C-alpha angles and dihedrals in degrees: 000000000000093000091057092048088054089049092053091048088050090051092053090048092051090052089050092050090049093047091049092052089050091047090052090056091048091050091054090047090050091054089049089050090053089053091049093048089051090049094047096045094039119026099021094041090051092049092049095044094246098112111148121230115268113276116183092192093055090049092051092048091050093049092047091051090048092050092049089048091054092047090051091049093050092048092051091054095046104040126078119242112278127182095214091050091046089056101044106028093072090055094059093040092050091052088050092050096046090044092052096052092043089050093051091051091049093050092048089054092045093051102036104019087230123119115213105194094173091066092048091047091051093048094050091049089056089054090056091047090054089068097064096102102032128125100268141011085244087073088057091051090048093050091048093050094045094046092048091047090050091052095046095045094045091052091047095046094048092046098240096112115149120175092209094049097040094046090050092051093044090051089054091048093050091050091047091047092051092050094046091044090055091048090048093052094042093049093046093047093047093048092045091048094052093047092047092048090050092049093046093047089062093071107010130069115250095254091051089050092053092047091051092049093051101036104026130231091321087076087074094058110127117262135185111223144150110257140160117245125204124198122185137169139171116258117242091357093149093062091042092052092049088063094052133067114252092253092054090050092053092047091050093050092044091054094044096047091044091060095041095045090054090053093051093049092043088061094048098262131126127232100230099186146328116243106196101285092351133088132207116202133167142193127209099046143126087003119033117252120191091200099045094130093051092050092048094049091049089049090053091053091048089050090056090050093049090049089056089054092047092049091051088054092046090050091055088056092048094249123139117259123255124237124198139188122216126192127185132189133171121215147114120297139169112244125193147091123318129187140046132293094279102044127019142141140200108246146152125240135182144087092297090064093052093046091050087056090049091050091052089052090054091064088075093050096045097039099235129120100220126037128173128192121242091256092055092044092053091044088055087072096219094300095125139059120232143110139247106259106185148295111271133189113230132190115272097020131092097201123068116251117234112217134190130200116234114223106162148296119321121245119269091256092052092049091049093056113098117257128185114245122210119238118263128222122220121171143136120254 
């Protein structure tokens, strides 16, 4: 689907951004390395009496490498992240790094007749280390192969080849490459996972996000399932909001929804959306829940209790109390993603959703704060106290809707009594 293609493109862009940030750090470290090499081969070597004879060719090569390093650094800080560049820039840079260290070793031999394998080995190890934050673990493999080849070929060309020495150094390179390759993959996966979690959390409930992260995009495939829907809204909120400045209204709703949303999620439900001063929550998706009605009814009771606490706090501040209406209905819905590639959401649709909204609307007519439909009451399995209020006609339905008030949990003896449970439907669309 288009939305998943956009997600994959975003994933590649995230990796490119991460690789560019890593390459920027590497470029600065490379410049610092150039300065340290100049200090060690210039100032420190002069002070210790180990200064090499003048070599114009080595000086030109060092200046050329330094200039290229500066150009690379500037380009990394001026260009935007690009996947193609993130893939191919490390190849050219690794060739440059290996070539520089091989060139220095060759010039030292040419000027002094003395081969210093430890300096070459250290330089090639740095080349491998540079690949820790690049786009792919393949760049780590490439750096390890190129650094190893540089060390082997330099030893062979100069005539100082020793199987024991070379095999030892190559073993160290392979170990270093494996460790850095693991770090590269782990850091990329962690960074990508955090970014993906953050992006998904902007339009998906937490449970759906976790399901997508563990099972992939298939977790968002549409399903048809029996669920329990909860609708709630704040009574007379329009008149209340007219007496408050906009910022105070937003702060009130933010605090209220924060508490109520935690209750819903604490009982295994998902907050599907906020509708002004209303909230739509559901139980039974994306993962099935045999006791979705029980959990939803308990959540409604906890919402009532939390509102009492909030109102006590508001009363202390001299603010008017809040009143809410909560309606629950159990029925079959279709659950899945809706929307295009740029904007979409995970939602539930069906007659059960509409009826839950109608039940919530009846709380105003019947003067109670929590109403549940007959299907929800039966699915509760006798675990709650309440009473049958009436049969009401609602818009869009021919049959009258039987509703029950919800007062609290039933006693232990009442819960222990056997109660028939209706069959539940679970199928893929």
